[in-house]
N, C-alpha and C positions, 0 to 999 in steps of 0.2 A: 423577941428574937435575940439570940446570942450575939454578943459583940466580940469579935476576934481581934483584940488589941495587940496580940503578939504576932500577928500575921500581916504581911505586906503583899500587895498585888502590884506587879510591874507589867504595864501594858506597853508593848514594844511598837513604837510608831515613828521610827526614824528613817525608814528606807526610801528608796527612789520611786517605788511603784512603777517600775519601768515596763513590766509586761502588761500592766493594766491600761496604760496611756491616760489614766486619770489618777488623782491623788487619793489613794485608798482611805486614809483616815477620815476624810471629809465626804466620802460617798454616802448618800442616803441609804439607810437600811431600815425600812419602815419609816416611822415619823422622825427618826433621829439619825445622826451620823454614825458611822461604824465606830468611831472613837468614843462617842458618848455611850453607845450601847455597851461597849466593853467595860467602861468605867462603872456604869450603873449596875452591870452584872454583879460585880464584887460588892458594891455598896449595898445592894438589895439582899445579899447573902450575909451581911454583918461584918464585912471586911471594910473598915473605914479608911485605912491607910492605903490609898491607891496612888501610884505615881506613874507618870507617863514619860517614857524615854523618847525624846525628840531629836531630830537632826535635820534632815532635808525639809526645807520649807517650814522650819520651826515657827517662824513668826506668824504664819497663817493658823497655827494650832493654838497660839496663846489665848485668843478670845474664847475658844471652847474650854480651855483649861480654867480660865478665870471664871467662866459661868458655872463650871462644875466644882470649883473650889478645890482643885487638885494640883499638886506641884508638877512641873515639868523637870525632867533630868536631861541635861544636854549631853549628847554623845558627839563629841567632836570628830570621832573616827567612824561615823556612820557609813562612809563609803566602803569600809572594809567588810561589811556584811552584818547579819543579824547578831552573831555572837558578840560583836563589839558592843551592841546595845545591851545584851545580857550582862556583860561585864560592867558597863556604865551604870546600869540599874543596881547591880549587886554592890558595887562600890559605894553607892549612895545610901545603902541600908543602914538603919540604926543597929547598934550592937545588941540591943535588948530584944530584937525580933527573933522569934523561934523558927519561922519558915517563911517562904515567899512563893507566890504564884508567878508564872511567866506566861503571858498570853499575847501573841502577835495580833495586831489590830485587824488583820485580814481574816480572823476567825471569830466573827462577832455574834454567832448564833448559839454559842454554848448555853446550855440550860442552867438555871439557878440551882436545880437539884444536883447537878454534877459538882458544883462548887461545895455544896453542903455535904455531899457524900465524901469528898476528899477531906474536908475539914474534920468530919466525924471520925474518919479512919486515921487521921494524922496522929491522934493521941496513942494509937497502938504502935506507931513507927516513928517515934520522936526524932530519930536521926536519919530517917530514910528519905527516899525520893519516890513520891507517889505519882503514878502516871495513869490517867484515865484511859480505859480501853472500851471499845464497842465491838462486840462480836470478834474479839481477839486482835483487833487493830488498835494500836496506840494512837492517842491524839493529844490535844491541848485542852487545858493548861496543866503542866506538871506542877506539883507542890513540893518544893525542895527545902530540906532542912538547911538552916544557915551554917550548920557544921561544914557544908561543902563550899561555902563562900570563898575561903582562901584558895582552894584548888581551882575554882572557876576563874578567879582573878589572875591566877598565875598560869593557867592552861594556855598553851600555844599550839595545840595540835590542829590538824586539818579536819574538816567535816562539821564544824560548828557544834551546836548543842547536841545534835543526834550522836555525834562521835563521842562527846564527853559522857553522855548517858550510857553509851555502849561500853565505855571503859569502866563504868561503875555499875555494871549490870547486877552485881550481887546486892547492891544497896537499893535497887529499883523494885518497886512493888506495883504490879498492875492492879488497878481498881476498876472492876467492871461497872459501867454506868449505862443507863438506858437513855443514851443521847448520841444519835448519829451525827449531830452537828459538831462534835469534837473533831471530826475528820473533814469538815467542810470549810475550805478557805476560798478566797476570791483573788487569785493571782492574775486571772485573765478576764476579759469581758464576758466570755461564755460562762465561766465559773460564777461571775457576779450575777448573771441572769438566772442561773440555777439557784443561787442563794436567795435572790429576791422571790423566786417562785416558792421557795420553802417557807417563806414568812406567811403565806396565805393561810395555811393550816398549822401554824406553829404551835397552837394550843391543843393540837390533836396529835398524840404519839403515832408514829408509823407502826405497821404490823411488827416489824423487827424490834422496835423499841418496846412494844407491848410484851413480846416474848421475853425480853431481858427483864422487864419488870416482874413478870410472873416467875421466872426461873431463878433470877439472881437476887433481886431486891426483896421480894416478898416470899420467895422459896415456896411457892404453891405446890402441893403434891402433884405428881405426874398425872394421875387419873383426872384431876380437875383441869389441868392444862390441856389434856387430850380432849376433854369435853368442850372446853372453850374454843379449841381449834376447829372442832366440827361445827359449833355454833357460828363461828366466824365465817366458815365456808358457806353455810346455809344462808346466813344473813346477806353475804355479798351476792350470792346467786339471785336471791329474791330481790335485792335492791336493784341489781342490773336489769332484771326483768321489768321492774316497775319504771325505771328510767326510760326503757324502750317504749313504754306506753305514755311517755311525756311528763312523768313526775320528776321534780327536782329534788334530788337527795344527795347528801354528802357521803360518798362511799367510804372515804377514809374515816370519817366519824363513826359510821355504822360498824365498820370492821373493828375499830379500836374499842368501842363499847362492848361489842360481842366478845372480844377476846378477854376483856377485863371485868366482865360482869360478875364473875365468881371469885374475884381477887381475895375476898375475906371469907370464903366458904368455910363453914364449920363454926363461925362465931355467931353469937346471938345477933339477930337483925343484920345479917351479913351485907345486905344491900346498902344500908345506911353507913356501915363501917367502911365499906369499899369506896362509897361515894365521898366520904370525908377524906379518906387517904388520897383520892384522886384530885380533890380540890387543893389539898396541901401541895400536891405535886405541880399544880398549875394547869389542870385539865378540867375546867368547870363544865364545858359542854358534855364531855364524856361522863363526868360525875352525875349530871342531871339525868342522863339515860339510865345509868347503872342504879341510881337510887330507886327507880320505879320499875325495874325489870321483872319483879316477882309477880305482880298482879296487874294485868292490863285493864285499862279503862277505855274501851273503844269510844272514839269520837264519832260525830256525824256531821256531814256538811262541810268537812275540811279535808285537805289532802292527807294521804298517808304520811306519817311522820317517821323519822329515824328511830324514835323510841318504840313505835309499834313494830317495826321490822325486827329490831333486836329482840323484843319480847317474844314475838311469835317464833323466831328462830330458836330461841332457848326452849320454848315449850314443845317443839317437835324433836328435840334431841334428848335421849335418855342415855347417860354416859356418852358413848361415841356412836350410838345407834339412832338413826333417823326413823321416826314412826309417827303415825297419826296422833293428834291430840286425844281423840277418843280412846285409842288403845293405851296411851301413856297414862292419862288421868283415870281411866277405868280401872287399871291395875292399882293405882295409888288409892282410889276410893275403896276398892275391894280389900286392900291390905289394912284399912283403918280398923277393921274389926268392930269392936264395941266402943269406938270413940266417935260418937255422933257429931260432936263439935268440929273435929277435924274433917270429918266427911262432908259436913255442910260447907266448910271453907273451900274444900277442893271442888265440890260441885259448883259453887259460885264462880270459882276461878275457871273451871271448864266452860261454864256458860259464857264468861267474858271472852275467853280465847276463841270460842266458836263464833262469837259475834265479830271478833277481829278477823277471823278467817274469812267470813262473809265479806267484810270490807276489802280485804286484800283481793279476793276473787273478783269482786266488782271492778276494782281498779285494774286488775290484770286482764279481765275479759275472758277468763278461762279458769278451770279447776286449779287449786293450789299446787297439786302434785306436778303439774306441767312446768312450774317455775322452780321446782326443787330437784335435788339430785335424784336419779332414777331409783335409788334404793328406797326412797320414800314409798313408792307404790308397792314395793315388795315387803314393807313392814306395816301394812295396814291391818285391818281386822283379821283375826284368825278364822 
């Protein structure tokens, strides 16, 4: 892992937490506190120089800082608002640093990949201000060149960091990231509850995050994205029908795997390549499904799995058209011409998918077309 010795991360943890009615830095976010999660985020991304700006109830944070082996930076003016903490942190920076992150402690679910994306882009804009954005909305943490440190320290305008960045809009570069959590803070108890709920499936990207991965990060061609969207719709409808029959399935996982199954389409062994990329991104459960979506191996005596749902959905979608597996594979086998090896592989795959269809119909208690979009029936055998 790359070590970014010329980068500092400033975690802003000096405020009153007045709207929360609890001290936000020490609130549990999963198995750790919000403060620890923020510090570990940067350390896990290779940013070893992490500093925490403290103020209100600073003595209560010192044991956490000691355990994490990170220094605290005292902001004596914390009552003046967050920008005073920004200035305190910037004043504490070493002159040799190239840039610094700013992350309020109440935004603790930022993904590691977001930090890595900003760091990778920073070399293209060595004197710029990089701001992560999700679906066009700016979030945290910005990565700011130390070129702007003197102006931050001398700035006295109203509106805090947002106003400062607005005055320097020409030097700001939005970096699209597949991370909806850059927008998710916990200023109030209700927001805190929503944030805790988001932890449940943190290692599964949302449908919106998947689309950003496809279109922005991996720049997947539009026809493949369209195919993936249709597979996602089919998989979700099938999964919902199965849950109504009493099966327990993770719908978010199924949709994510369906959307991302062809992430590396066009590359040799694209399923394995896509799975490896997803593991690197921190999505192991999605990767496990994507790795085996090509050739189903129907089980017996066990409940239908998310893997089987995604695999079957993929096999009934040709481009964006839903059709029976017999029709889809019959055409593929016919197109093999004089390639008996490929024809044999496809016939075996068809046999497996038909066995899977039988399992699904048994679980549904009805023909498969009743659980799929109505166009399925219209795209059957000619």
